[in-house]
C-alpha positions as CSV (number, residue, x, y, z in Angstrom):
1,X,265.8,-272.0,34.7
2,X,265.3,-274.6,32.0
3,X,264.3,-273.1,28.8
4,X,262.7,-269.6,29.9
5,X,265.2,-266.6,30.1
6,X,265.2,-263.4,31.9
7,X,263.5,-261.6,29.1
8,X,260.5,-264.3,28.6
9,X,259.7,-263.6,32.5
10,X,260.0,-260.0,31.7
11,X,257.6,-260.0,29.1
12,X,255.2,-262.2,30.1
13,X,254.9,-259.9,33.4
14,X,254.7,-256.8,31.3
15,X,252.2,-258.6,29.4
16,X,250.1,-259.8,32.3
17,X,249.9,-256.1,33.7
18,X,248.4,-255.0,30.3
19,X,246.0,-257.5,30.7
20,X,245.4,-256.6,34.4
21,X,244.7,-253.1,32.7
22,X,241.8,-254.3,30.7
23,X,239.9,-254.7,34.1
24,X,239.9,-251.1,34.1
25,X,239.0,-250.6,31.1
26,X,235.8,-253.0,31.7
27,X,234.9,-251.2,34.7
28,X,235.0,-247.8,32.7
29,X,233.2,-249.5,29.5
30,X,230.1,-251.3,31.8
31,X,230.1,-248.2,34.2
32,X,229.3,-246.1,31.0
33,X,227.0,-247.9,29.3
34,X,224.7,-248.7,32.5
35,X,222.4,-245.9,34.5
36,X,223.8,-243.6,36.6
37,X,221.8,-245.1,39.3
38,X,223.8,-248.4,38.7
39,X,227.2,-246.9,38.4
40,X,229.0,-248.0,41.3
41,X,227.3,-251.4,41.7
42,X,228.9,-252.0,38.4
43,X,232.3,-250.5,39.6
44,X,231.9,-252.8,42.8
45,X,231.4,-255.9,40.9
46,X,234.0,-255.1,38.5
47,X,236.6,-254.8,41.2
48,X,235.0,-257.9,43.5
49,X,235.4,-260.5,40.9
50,X,238.9,-259.6,39.7
51,X,239.2,-260.2,43.8
52,X,237.1,-263.6,43.8
53,X,238.6,-265.2,40.6
54,X,242.2,-264.2,41.8
55,X,241.6,-266.2,44.8
56,X,239.6,-268.8,43.2
57,X,241.8,-269.4,40.8
58,X,245.0,-269.5,42.9
59,X,242.9,-272.0,45.2
60,X,241.9,-274.3,42.9
61,X,241.5,-272.7,39.5
62,X,245.0,-273.0,38.4
63,X,245.1,-276.3,39.8
64,X,242.4,-277.9,37.6
65,X,243.6,-276.0,34.4
66,X,247.4,-276.7,34.1
67,X,247.7,-279.4,37.0
68,X,249.0,-282.7,35.8
69,X,246.3,-284.4,33.7
70,X,244.1,-287.3,34.3
71,X,242.9,-288.2,31.2
72,X,243.4,-285.2,29.3
73,X,240.5,-284.1,31.1
74,X,241.3,-282.7,34.3
75,X,244.2,-281.2,36.5
76,X,245.5,-282.6,39.3
77,X,248.0,-281.0,40.9
78,X,248.8,-277.1,41.5
79,X,245.8,-276.5,44.1
80,X,247.0,-273.6,46.5
81,X,249.6,-272.8,44.1
82,X,253.3,-272.2,46.0
83,X,255.3,-271.7,42.5
84,X,255.3,-275.1,40.9
85,X,253.1,-278.0,39.9
86,X,255.4,-280.5,41.3
87,X,254.9,-279.7,45.1
88,X,258.7,-278.2,45.1
89,X,257.9,-274.9,45.4
90,X,260.4,-272.1,44.6
91,X,262.8,-274.7,44.6
92,X,261.8,-275.6,41.3
93,X,264.0,-274.6,38.5
94,X,261.2,-273.4,36.7
95,X,259.4,-271.4,39.3
96,X,259.8,-267.9,38.3
97,X,258.9,-268.7,34.7
98,X,256.0,-270.3,36.2
99,X,255.1,-268.1,38.9
100,X,254.6,-265.0,35.9
101,X,252.8,-267.6,34.2
102,X,250.3,-268.0,37.1
103,X,250.0,-264.8,37.4
104,X,249.2,-264.3,33.1
105,X,246.5,-266.7,34.1
106,X,245.0,-265.6,36.8
107,X,244.5,-262.2,34.7
108,X,242.9,-264.3,31.8
109,X,240.6,-266.0,34.2
110,X,239.7,-262.3,35.7
111,X,238.7,-261.0,32.2
112,X,236.5,-264.2,31.6
113,X,234.7,-264.1,34.6
114,X,234.6,-259.6,34.2
115,X,232.6,-260.1,30.9
116,X,229.6,-261.3,33.1
117,X,228.8,-258.5,35.2
118,X,228.2,-256.3,32.0
119,X,225.6,-258.5,30.9
120,X,223.9,-259.1,33.9
121,X,224.2,-255.4,34.9
122,X,221.2,-253.3,36.7
123,X,219.5,-256.3,37.9
124,X,221.4,-258.9,39.5
125,X,222.1,-258.9,43.5
126,X,226.1,-259.3,45.0
127,X,225.8,-262.6,46.5
128,X,224.3,-264.0,43.4
129,X,227.2,-262.7,41.2
130,X,229.4,-263.6,43.9
131,X,228.5,-267.3,43.5
132,X,228.8,-267.0,39.6
133,X,232.0,-265.2,39.8
134,X,233.8,-268.1,42.1
135,X,232.0,-271.1,40.0
136,X,232.9,-269.4,36.7
137,X,236.6,-268.8,37.4
138,X,237.1,-271.7,39.9
139,X,235.5,-274.2,38.0
140,X,233.9,-274.1,34.3
141,X,236.7,-271.6,32.7
142,X,239.5,-273.6,34.5
143,X,237.7,-277.6,32.9
144,X,237.4,-276.1,29.5
145,X,241.0,-274.1,29.7
146,X,242.7,-277.6,30.7
147,X,240.8,-279.3,27.5
148,X,242.3,-276.4,25.3
149,X,245.1,-275.1,27.1
150,X,246.8,-277.6,29.6
151,X,249.8,-278.5,27.8
152,X,251.4,-274.9,27.9
153,X,252.1,-275.4,31.6
154,X,254.1,-278.6,30.5
155,X,253.1,-282.1,28.5
156,X,252.6,-283.4,31.0
157,X,249.1,-281.2,31.7
158,X,248.2,-281.4,28.2
159,X,244.1,-281.7,27.6
160,X,242.4,-283.7,25.2
161,X,240.9,-280.9,22.5
162,X,244.6,-279.6,22.5
163,X,246.2,-283.0,21.8
164,X,243.1,-282.9,18.6
165,X,245.0,-280.2,17.4
166,X,242.6,-277.3,18.9
167,X,243.7,-273.8,18.3
168,X,242.6,-270.7,20.1
169,X,245.9,-268.9,20.7
170,X,244.4,-266.1,23.0
171,X,241.4,-267.3,24.0
172,X,238.7,-266.4,21.6
173,X,236.8,-269.2,22.9
174,X,238.6,-269.9,26.1
175,X,237.9,-266.9,27.6
176,X,235.8,-264.5,25.7
177,X,233.3,-267.6,24.8
178,X,233.3,-268.9,28.0
179,X,232.6,-265.8,29.9
180,X,229.8,-265.0,27.0
181,X,227.8,-268.6,27.4
182,X,227.8,-267.8,30.8
183,X,226.6,-264.5,30.6
184,X,223.9,-266.0,28.2
185,X,223.1,-268.9,30.9
186,X,222.6,-265.7,33.4
187,X,220.4,-263.6,31.1
188,X,217.9,-266.3,30.3
189,X,217.6,-267.2,34.3
190,X,217.1,-263.3,35.4
191,X,215.3,-261.9,32.6
192,X,215.1,-258.5,30.6
193,X,215.3,-255.1,32.9
194,X,212.3,-253.3,34.1
195,X,210.7,-251.8,30.9
196,X,213.5,-253.0,28.3
197,X,210.6,-254.5,26.1
198,X,207.7,-252.8,27.0
199,X,205.0,-251.2,24.7
200,X,206.7,-248.1,23.2
201,X,210.1,-248.2,25.1
202,X,213.4,-247.6,23.9
203,X,216.9,-248.9,24.3
204,X,218.1,-247.7,28.3
205,X,220.8,-245.5,27.1
206,X,223.9,-245.3,29.4
207,X,224.6,-242.0,31.5
208,X,228.1,-241.8,30.7
209,X,229.0,-242.7,27.0
210,X,232.7,-240.8,27.1
211,X,233.9,-242.7,29.7
212,X,232.7,-245.8,27.9
213,X,234.7,-244.7,25.2
214,X,237.7,-244.7,27.3
215,X,236.8,-248.3,28.4
216,X,237.1,-249.3,24.9
217,X,241.1,-247.6,24.8
218,X,242.0,-249.2,28.3
219,X,240.5,-252.6,26.8
220,X,242.5,-251.9,23.4
221,X,246.0,-251.1,25.2
222,X,245.4,-254.1,27.6
223,X,244.8,-256.6,24.7
224,X,248.3,-256.0,22.8
225,X,249.2,-257.8,26.6
226,X,246.4,-260.1,26.1
227,X,247.4,-261.7,22.6
228,X,251.1,-260.5,22.2
229,X,251.7,-262.1,25.9
230,X,250.1,-265.6,25.0
231,X,253.8,-266.3,23.2
232,X,254.6,-267.0,26.7
233,X,258.1,-265.7,26.0
234,X,259.8,-262.8,23.8
235,X,259.8,-264.3,20.6
236,X,260.0,-262.9,16.7
237,X,256.2,-263.5,16.0
238,X,255.5,-261.0,18.8
239,X,255.5,-257.4,16.9
240,X,253.2,-259.2,14.0
241,X,251.0,-260.2,16.9
242,X,250.6,-256.8,18.5
243,X,249.9,-255.1,14.7
244,X,247.5,-257.9,13.8
245,X,245.7,-257.2,17.2
246,X,245.5,-253.0,16.0
247,X,243.9,-254.0,12.8
248,X,241.6,-256.5,14.3
249,X,240.0,-253.9,16.3
250,X,240.5,-251.0,14.1
251,X,238.7,-252.9,11.3
252,X,235.8,-254.0,13.9
253,X,235.3,-250.2,14.8
254,X,235.4,-249.0,11.0
255,X,233.2,-251.9,10.2
256,X,230.7,-250.9,13.2
257,X,230.4,-247.2,12.0
258,X,229.9,-248.2,8.3
259,X,226.8,-250.4,9.2
260,X,224.8,-247.9,11.5
261,X,225.8,-245.3,9.2
262,X,224.1,-247.4,6.2
263,X,221.3,-248.9,8.4
264,X,220.4,-246.0,10.6
265,X,221.4,-242.9,8.7
266,X,224.3,-241.9,11.1
267,X,227.3,-243.0,13.0
268,X,226.0,-244.5,16.2
269,X,228.1,-244.8,19.4
270,X,227.2,-248.6,20.7
271,X,227.9,-250.3,17.1
272,X,231.1,-248.7,16.7
273,X,232.8,-249.1,20.6
274,X,231.3,-252.8,20.3
275,X,232.6,-253.5,17.0
276,X,235.9,-252.1,18.3
277,X,235.8,-255.0,21.0
278,X,234.2,-257.7,18.4
279,X,237.5,-257.0,16.1
280,X,239.6,-257.6,19.0
281,X,237.7,-260.6,20.1
282,X,237.5,-262.3,17.0
283,X,241.1,-261.5,15.9
284,X,242.2,-263.0,19.5
285,X,242.5,-266.7,18.5
286,X,244.1,-266.5,15.0
287,X,246.1,-263.3,15.6
288,X,249.5,-265.4,15.1
289,X,248.6,-267.6,11.9
290,X,246.6,-264.8,9.6
291,X,248.0,-262.5,7.5
292,X,247.4,-258.3,7.9
293,X,244.3,-258.4,5.3
294,X,243.4,-261.7,7.0
295,X,243.6,-259.7,10.3
296,X,241.3,-256.8,9.2
297,X,239.0,-259.3,7.4
298,X,238.8,-261.3,10.7
299,X,238.0,-258.1,12.6
300,X,235.1,-256.3,10.2
301,X,233.2,-259.6,10.4
302,X,233.5,-259.8,13.6
303,X,231.9,-256.6,14.3
304,X,228.8,-257.6,11.9
305,X,228.3,-260.8,13.5
306,X,228.3,-259.0,17.0
307,X,226.0,-256.8,15.6
308,X,223.5,-259.4,13.8
309,X,223.7,-261.5,16.8
310,X,222.8,-258.1,19.0
311,X,219.6,-257.9,16.8
312,X,219.0,-261.3,17.3
313,X,218.7,-260.8,20.9
314,X,216.4,-258.2,21.1
315,X,214.4,-260.1,18.8
316,X,214.2,-262.8,21.3
317,X,213.9,-260.3,24.2
318,X,217.0,-261.3,26.2
319,X,218.1,-257.9,27.3
320,X,222.2,-258.0,27.4
321,X,223.2,-254.3,29.5
322,X,226.4,-254.2,27.3
323,X,226.4,-256.2,24.4
324,X,228.5,-259.0,26.3
325,X,226.9,-262.0,24.6
326,X,227.3,-260.5,21.0
327,X,230.9,-259.2,21.3
328,X,232.4,-262.1,23.3
329,X,230.6,-265.0,22.4
330,X,229.6,-264.5,18.6
331,X,232.6,-262.6,17.8
332,X,234.6,-265.3,19.9
333,X,233.0,-268.3,18.0
334,X,233.6,-266.3,14.5
335,X,237.5,-265.8,15.7
336,X,237.9,-269.6,16.5
337,X,236.6,-270.3,13.2
338,X,238.8,-268.0,11.0
339,X,242.1,-270.0,12.6
340,X,240.7,-272.7,9.9
341,X,239.1,-270.2,7.4
342,X,241.7,-267.4,7.2
343,X,244.7,-269.1,8.7
344,X,248.0,-270.1,7.0
345,X,247.9,-273.9,7.4
346,X,251.7,-274.1,7.5
347,X,251.3,-272.0,10.8
348,X,249.0,-274.3,12.6
349,X,251.4,-277.0,13.4
350,X,248.7,-279.1,14.4
351,X,249.4,-281.7,11.1
352,X,245.8,-281.2,10.1
353,X,244.2,-280.6,6.9
354,X,242.1,-277.8,6.1
355,X,238.8,-280.0,6.7
356,X,240.0,-281.5,9.8
357,X,241.2,-278.3,11.5
358,X,237.7,-276.9,11.1
359,X,236.0,-279.7,12.5
360,X,238.4,-279.4,15.5
361,X,237.7,-275.6,15.7
362,X,234.0,-276.4,15.4
363,X,234.1,-279.5,18.1
364,X,236.0,-276.9,20.3
365,X,233.5,-274.0,20.2
366,X,230.8,-276.9,21.0
367,X,232.5,-277.8,23.8
368,X,233.1,-274.7,25.0
369,X,229.0,-274.5,24.7
370,X,228.4,-277.5,26.7
371,X,230.6,-276.7,29.6
372,X,230.0,-272.7,29.8
373,X,226.0,-273.0,29.2
374,X,225.3,-276.6,29.6
375,X,227.1,-276.7,33.0
376,X,225.9,-273.1,34.4
377,X,222.3,-272.8,33.3
378,X,221.1,-275.7,35.2
379,X,223.0,-274.9,38.1
380,X,221.6,-270.9,37.8
381,X,218.0,-272.6,37.9
382,X,219.1,-274.8,40.9
383,X,220.6,-271.9,42.6
384,X,218.0,-269.1,41.7
385,X,215.5,-271.3,43.4
386,X,217.1,-271.5,46.5
387,X,218.7,-268.1,46.7
388,X,216.9,-265.6,44.2
389,X,219.7,-264.0,41.8
390,X,217.7,-260.5,41.0
391,X,217.0,-258.0,43.2
392,X,213.7,-256.9,43.7
393,X,211.6,-254.5,41.7
394,X,211.7,-251.8,44.1
395,X,215.5,-252.0,44.5
396,X,215.8,-252.2,40.4
397,X,213.7,-249.1,40.6
398,X,215.6,-247.0,43.0
399,X,219.0,-248.4,41.5
400,X,221.4,-251.1,42.8
401,X,223.9,-248.0,44.0
402,X,221.4,-247.4,46.8
403,X,219.6,-250.9,47.4
404,X,222.6,-253.0,47.4
405,X,225.2,-250.3,48.5
406,X,223.1,-248.2,50.4
407,X,225.7,-245.8,48.4
408,X,223.6,-242.6,47.5
409,X,224.6,-239.8,45.3
410,X,223.4,-236.7,44.6
411,X,221.4,-237.2,41.6
412,X,219.7,-239.9,43.6
413,X,218.9,-237.8,46.7
414,X,217.8,-235.1,44.1
415,X,215.3,-237.7,42.5
416,X,214.3,-239.0,45.8
417,X,213.2,-235.7,46.6
418,X,211.6,-235.2,43.7
419,X,209.7,-238.3,44.1
420,X,208.6,-237.2,47.5
421,X,207.3,-234.5,45.9
422,X,205.5,-236.2,43.2
423,X,203.8,-238.3,45.3
424,X,203.0,-235.9,48.1
425,X,202.0,-233.0,46.0
426,X,203.3,-230.7,48.3
427,X,205.9,-228.8,46.9
428,X,207.0,-226.0,50.1
429,X,209.9,-227.6,51.0
430,X,213.5,-227.0,48.6
431,X,215.2,-230.1,47.3
432,X,218.7,-230.1,48.5
433,X,221.2,-228.9,46.3
434,X,224.7,-230.0,46.0
435,X,227.2,-227.2,45.0
436,X,229.3,-227.4,42.4
437,X,227.8,-231.0,40.5
438,X,225.8,-231.3,37.7
439,X,222.7,-233.0,40.2
440,X,223.1,-229.8,42.1
441,X,222.6,-227.2,38.9
442,X,219.2,-229.5,38.2
443,X,218.3,-229.2,42.2
444,X,218.6,-225.6,41.9
445,X,217.1,-225.0,38.3
446,X,214.1,-227.8,39.7
447,X,213.5,-225.6,42.8
448,X,213.2,-222.4,40.9
449,X,210.4,-224.1,38.8
450,X,208.9,-224.8,42.1
451,X,209.0,-221.8,43.8
452,X,207.2,-220.0,40.5
453,X,204.7,-223.2,40.8
454,X,203.9,-222.3,44.3
455,X,203.5,-218.4,43.6
456,X,201.6,-219.2,40.2
457,X,199.5,-221.5,42.3
458,X,199.1,-218.7,45.2
459,X,198.0,-216.4,42.7
460,X,195.8,-218.5,40.5
461,X,194.1,-219.6,44.2
462,X,193.5,-216.2,45.0
463,X,192.2,-215.4,41.5
464,X,189.7,-218.4,42.1
465,X,188.5,-217.1,45.7
466,X,187.6,-213.6,43.7
467,X,185.9,-214.8,40.9
468,X,184.2,-217.0,43.1
469,X,182.9,-213.8,45.4
470,X,182.4,-212.0,42.2
471,X,180.4,-215.0,41.1
472,X,178.5,-214.8,44.0
473,X,178.0,-211.2,44.1
474,X,176.8,-211.1,40.5
475,X,174.3,-214.2,41.2
476,X,172.8,-212.2,44.0
477,X,172.8,-209.2,41.9
478,X,170.8,-211.0,38.9
479,X,168.3,-212.7,41.5
480,X,167.6,-209.1,42.9
481,X,167.5,-207.8,39.4
482,X,165.1,-210.5,38.3
483,X,162.9,-210.2,41.2
484,X,162.6,-206.6,40.7
485,X,162.0,-207.0,36.7
486,X,159.3,-209.3,37.9
487,X,158.2,-207.6,41.0
488,X,157.7,-204.2,38.8
489,X,156.5,-205.8,35.9
490,X,153.4,-207.2,37.7
491,X,153.0,-203.8,39.8
492,X,153.0,-201.8,36.4
493,X,150.6,-203.9,34.3
494,X,147.5,-203.1,36.6
495,X,147.4,-199.6,35.8
496,X,148.7,-200.0,32.4
497,X,145.8,-202.3,31.6
498,X,143.3,-199.8,33.1
499,X,145.0,-197.0,30.8
500,X,144.8,-199.3,27.7
501,X,141.1,-200.2,28.6
502,X,139.9,-196.4,29.4
503,X,141.9,-194.9,26.6
504,X,140.0,-197.5,24.0
505,X,136.8,-196.5,25.7
506,X,137.9,-193.0,25.3
507,X,138.4,-193.5,21.5
508,X,135.6,-194.9,21.0
509,X,133.6,-192.5,22.3
510,X,132.2,-194.9,25.1
511,X,133.2,-192.8,28.1
512,X,132.9,-188.6,28.0
513,X,132.6,-186.1,25.2
514,X,135.2,-186.4,22.6
515,X,133.9,-183.8,20.3
516,X,137.3,-182.7,19.7
517,X,139.8,-184.3,17.0
518,X,142.6,-182.7,19.0
519,X,141.2,-184.9,22.6
520,X,140.7,-187.6,20.3
521,X,144.2,-187.7,18.9
522,X,145.6,-187.3,22.5
523,X,143.4,-190.5,23.3
524,X,144.6,-192.5,20.5
525,X,148.4,-191.6,21.6
526,X,147.7,-192.6,25.3
527,X,146.4,-196.1,23.8
528,X,149.2,-196.5,21.6
529,X,152.0,-196.0,23.9
530,X,150.5,-198.2,26.9
531,X,150.1,-200.9,24.8
532,X,153.8,-200.4,23.5
533,X,154.7,-199.9,27.3
534,X,152.9,-203.4,28.1
535,X,155.0,-205.2,25.4
536,X,158.1,-203.8,26.8
537,X,157.1,-205.0,30.3
538,X,156.2,-208.4,28.7
539,X,159.5,-209.2,27.1
540,X,161.4,-207.7,30.0
541,X,159.4,-210.1,32.3
542,X,160.3,-213.1,30.0
543,X,163.9,-212.0,29.4
544,X,164.3,-212.4,33.4
545,X,162.6,-215.3,33.6
546,X,164.9,-217.0,31.0
547,X,168.1,-215.7,32.5
548,X,167.1,-216.4,36.0
549,X,166.1,-220.4,34.4
550,X,162.6,-220.4,35.4
551,X,161.0,-219.9,31.6
552,X,159.3,-223.4,31.8
553,X,158.7,-224.7,28.1
554,X,154.7,-226.2,27.8
555,X,155.7,-228.3,24.9
556,X,153.4,-230.7,23.0
557,X,152.3,-231.1,19.5
558,X,152.4,-228.3,17.4
559,X,151.4,-228.1,13.4
560,X,153.8,-225.9,12.2
561,X,151.7,-224.7,9.3
562,X,149.0,-223.4,11.5
563,X,151.6,-221.5,13.3
564,X,153.0,-220.0,10.7
565,X,149.4,-219.1,9.5
566,X,148.4,-217.4,12.5
567,X,151.7,-215.4,12.7
568,X,151.4,-214.4,9.0
569,X,147.6,-213.1,9.8
570,X,148.9,-211.1,12.6
571,X,151.6,-209.3,10.7
572,X,149.6,-208.9,7.2
573,X,147.7,-206.3,8.4
574,X,150.6,-204.5,9.7
575,X,152.3,-205.1,6.8
576,X,149.7,-203.6,4.5
577,X,149.5,-200.2,6.7
578,X,153.1,-199.8,6.5
579,X,153.2,-200.3,2.6
580,X,155.2,-203.7,2.6
581,X,154.5,-206.7,0.5
582,X,154.4,-209.6,2.9
583,X,154.6,-213.4,1.2
584,X,154.5,-217.1,2.9
585,X,155.3,-219.9,0.8
586,X,153.3,-222.9,1.8
587,X,154.7,-224.6,4.8
588,X,155.4,-228.5,5.2
589,X,152.3,-230.6,7.1
590,X,154.8,-231.6,9.8
591,X,153.9,-231.5,13.5
592,X,156.5,-230.2,15.8
593,X,157.3,-231.3,19.4
594,X,157.4,-227.7,21.1
595,X,155.7,-224.6,22.8
596,X,152.9,-223.3,20.8
597,X,153.0,-219.6,22.9
598,X,157.2,-219.7,22.6
599,X,157.0,-220.8,18.9
600,X,154.6,-218.0,18.0
601,X,156.5,-215.7,19.8
602,X,159.4,-216.1,18.0
603,X,157.7,-215.8,14.5
604,X,156.7,-212.5,15.6
605,X,159.3,-211.6,16.8
606,X,161.0,-212.0,13.7
607,X,158.6,-210.8,11.1
608,X,157.5,-207.8,13.1
609,X,160.9,-206.5,13.3
610,X,161.6,-207.5,9.3
611,X,158.4,-205.2,8.8
612,X,159.5,-202.7,11.0
613,X,162.7,-202.2,9.0
614,X,161.1,-202.8,6.1
615,X,160.7,-199.4,4.0
616,X,157.4,-198.9,1.9
617,X,157.5,-200.8,-1.3
618,X,159.9,-203.2,0.3
619,X,159.1,-207.1,1.0
620,X,159.2,-209.5,3.8
621,X,159.1,-213.1,3.1
622,X,158.0,-216.4,5.5
623,X,159.4,-220.1,4.6
624,X,159.9,-223.2,6.4
625,X,161.7,-226.2,4.7
626,X,163.5,-229.4,5.6
627,X,167.3,-229.3,5.6
628,X,169.9,-232.6,4.1
629,X,170.8,-232.9,7.6
630,X,167.0,-233.2,8.4
631,X,166.9,-230.1,10.6
632,X,163.5,-227.6,10.4
633,X,164.8,-223.9,9.2
634,X,162.2,-221.2,9.3
635,X,163.3,-218.6,7.7
636,X,162.3,-214.8,7.6
637,X,163.8,-212.2,5.2
638,X,163.3,-208.5,4.3
639,X,164.5,-205.9,1.6
640,X,165.2,-203.5,4.4
641,X,168.8,-201.5,4.8
642,X,170.2,-204.1,6.3
643,X,173.5,-204.3,8.7
644,X,176.9,-204.4,9.1
645,X,178.2,-207.6,9.8
646,X,179.9,-206.6,12.7
647,X,176.7,-204.7,14.1
648,X,175.1,-208.3,14.3
649,X,176.6,-209.3,17.9
650,X,175.4,-206.1,19.3
651,X,171.7,-206.7,17.6
652,X,171.9,-210.0,19.4
653,X,172.2,-208.5,22.9
654,X,169.4,-207.1,25.5
655,X,168.7,-203.7,25.0
656,X,171.0,-203.8,22.1
657,X,170.7,-200.7,19.6
658,X,172.8,-200.8,16.3
659,X,174.4,-197.3,15.8
660,X,174.1,-196.2,12.5
661,X,173.0,-193.5,10.0
662,X,169.3,-191.7,11.3
663,X,168.3,-192.8,7.4
664,X,168.7,-196.7,8.5
665,X,167.6,-196.9,11.6
666,X,164.6,-194.4,12.5
667,X,162.4,-197.5,14.5
668,X,162.1,-197.2,18.5
669,X,162.2,-200.6,20.0
670,X,163.9,-202.3,23.5
671,X,166.1,-204.6,21.7
672,X,164.3,-207.4,23.2
673,X,163.0,-209.0,20.0
674,X,166.0,-210.9,19.1
675,X,167.5,-212.0,22.6
676,X,164.1,-213.4,23.5
677,X,163.7,-215.0,20.3
678,X,167.5,-216.7,20.8
679,X,166.6,-218.0,24.1
680,X,163.6,-219.3,23.5
681,X,165.1,-221.4,20.3
682,X,168.2,-222.5,22.6
683,X,165.8,-224.1,25.0
684,X,164.4,-226.0,22.0
685,X,167.9,-227.2,21.4
686,X,168.0,-225.0,18.4
687,X,169.9,-221.8,16.7
688,X,169.1,-218.7,15.4
689,X,171.6,-217.1,12.6
690,X,171.0,-213.8,11.4
691,X,172.8,-213.0,7.8
692,X,172.7,-209.2,6.9
693,X,174.4,-207.0,4.3
694,X,174.2,-203.3,3.9
695,X,171.2,-202.4,1.2
696,X,170.7,-205.8,0.5
697,X,168.6,-206.9,3.7
698,X,168.3,-209.0,6.6
699,X,167.5,-213.3,7.0
700,X,166.7,-214.7,10.0
701,X,166.9,-218.3,10.5
702,X,165.5,-220.3,13.2
703,X,166.8,-224.0,13.0
704,X,165.0,-226.8,15.0
705,X,166.8,-229.9,15.6
706,X,165.3,-233.2,13.7
707,X,164.2,-234.6,17.1
708,X,161.4,-232.7,17.4
709,X,159.8,-233.0,13.8
710,X,157.4,-235.8,14.7
711,X,156.2,-236.7,11.2
712,X,158.9,-239.0,10.1
713,X,157.3,-239.8,6.9
714,X,157.5,-236.3,6.1
715,X,161.2,-235.9,6.8
716,X,162.0,-238.5,4.8
717,X,159.9,-237.5,2.0
718,X,161.7,-234.0,2.2
């Protein structure tokens, strides 16, 4: 072996194993940050892309990246790598170290490739991802890698960027930014996940964040091999590189916590975990040339750059499922610049001053974008036209676990069964229960809810049937009652009219001798009782018609003043006989569109009630006015004994009699006046309001809607 000790080979091999461990970290991170319905697909892609990248890199990638250089642009040897770059195979003295170096570079290539899987998660089909993995690991990554790192395998392989002095120690740009550029190109071609930026939507949360946190720890451990192994030998600089790697990641994580704490008021998980990774990505390019404080600053700024990039992507509606572009591209760009901005010039070993080194770093970043994005985007657009890269909307809805791999889960089966219930509306069959799983517990609870739902529906259906039957019986009974009342009222009217007529003639001594005062008194009682009974029968008939919805209004133009004066003339005589003072305020001169007979009956019902319950010396008033809301209010007030507010609903019931002491309620009656009045005013679209207080009398207000007032000028004047 020439120039490489066994210790170097051992260290490079151990570092490679740590880098391979990063694949497990990416798998956990990306699987935890996506929804459960896509977890299997993401894990599958993480393992598959490592297989694809390993074979593609062995076949052509290693030769393009580390073969003998053609003008510093591309490697030309080492294809189907067999242990050497010269074709001597294992007989090459440097073969053991070179094989270890190849092993190390395969792991790096796998890291660059797997970055894409997280960005495009939950929407890219597997055959499209297969093509992307082969393209990135077999062509794009090796081409730029040759420009920046080709000389790592020997002077004959040196690329043009490396010759100019470009520094990217462990791959902030070569590995991470290249993966990030490729991810960005894929995201622009694929578009966001369904519903990601819909109105009122929120961030899509991962189903297993603790699993993602485990992934960050695995990546962090693997990063020690990633950065420490990039010395390609066991040198005295390794411990310092490892410490800087540790500090960069820690500073990025703390910066992510502080940012979310300050901006959102709480330490959020995603900015923290991605902050750790962004800090690690940023320190990767410069971990061998910065001091420990410089490493802290590099990691912290890397996290903030990733946060800013993530916000920019959201504003542009570019949907990165796990934050791959902010973490690997944005933080990678910053880390590459930090070589010149924060690195110690004496450790560059390029012979360049600050300005020249910064220019070379910017040139390297631009070239990575040209190859990673400029080379990938047009190819992806073309491929997408020929072979669509995105799954169908239905496949995305049900999840890639099932649509891509047929890998059903207990949770998916549960969701499918619940969706069947939703679509069919049939909850008779229980959903399957997978014992001892979270999905099983949900299914068990759901089945219990469904059982309760079925029981409640059955009970309500039974209640509805019973109510329908009861309603039908009630309607039949009500119809029979109305028919009976109408028939009986008609049958009773004829003899009653005869009794009233003959008793009236008897009292006037037109029929038979009534010289006795006693007989005259009897005849007068018969006459009054007959008229009272006829009034009761008429009220009962009116109420039965209203209840049967057979009371038809005969509407027309009615003078309010005439209606009020007619009612007043009828009541005045009774008021005088009862020694009650009756007053009527001058009514407004307006026309109503109403039933004249019904209006007169309502007024008489309210006025006769008021006179009847007002003691001698009391007062009854009638007035009408247009209210501010343009309704017509007709108010009847009395100074009678009044009643309790709790008794008012009882007084409004048909045949309702208000219970009370005999000094207050001494008049007979059927209790139909107020219910009939309320029913008639409702037929006119109005209301009846009763207000009463014990010892202060009663006020009854009829309100007609303004549409029934025909004289608009009077309304406006009021």
